[in-house]
C-alpha positions, 0 to 999 in steps of 0.5 A: 620795132614796129610789127607788121601785121597782114592786115597792115601789109594788105593794106600797103599793097593796095595803096601802092595799086591805088596811086600807081594808076595802070602802070604798076608792076609789083613784084614780090618773091618767095620760096615758100609760096604755101605758107603764104595767106590767101588773102595776099594771092588773091586776084587784084593784089597778085595777078600773075604767078611765075614759078622760078624752077632750077635751070634746064637744058632748054633754058641754058640755051636761052641763056647762052644766047641772051649773054654769049650770043650763041645761036649755035651748039658749042663744042661743051653745049652737050656736057653743060646740057648732060651736068644741068640734067643731073644737079639742081642749079638756078638760072641765075648762078648759070648766068653770073658765070656767063657774064664773067667773060666776053670770050665764049670759051672762057665763059662756058668752061666756067659754068662746066667747072661749077657745074662740076663742082656742084656734082662733085659736092652732090655725090659727096653728100649722097655718099654721106647719106648713104654711109649714114644709111649703111651705119644705121642699118648695120647697128640694127641688124647688130642691135637685132643680133643681140637681141636675138642672142638675149632671146635664145639665151633667155630660153635656155636659162629658162629651160634650164631652170625647168629641167633643175626644178623637175629633176630636183622633184624625181630626185627628191621623190626617189629620195623619199622612197 
């Protein structure tokens, strides 16, 4: 198995640039730009950086126009846009569902279904996280109560021991007299 080094990758990229002439577009993708070496990102190697974030309501308008030819607002647009604001979804996921049918209503209903499924998953995860957090808080408070009880019991036992010592000293003195 060959190992690719940063130097080897940079030489390969520079070789591509030199053999392509003036017309060249090389596309790199990553989920973690911050982890890339600055030598790879320098101007001349990567001249344009485009962040592809999650879908916004405005981006949905463009997708609906491009895939379905819808220029106006459809009856499902408000619901779709509200759901898009509530969850994280990529433009590619939306586009995939828009392409499934040439019938505008069917395509948009598919998008609504997708968004509702994602919303349900999000709520389930949030509920699960909330439950886990409440379990932790409850356990910590239980442990806190137990610790407080132990401390209180310890103080009572210490006081009782001190009381017995004092009592035995007093009783011992009385017996001696």
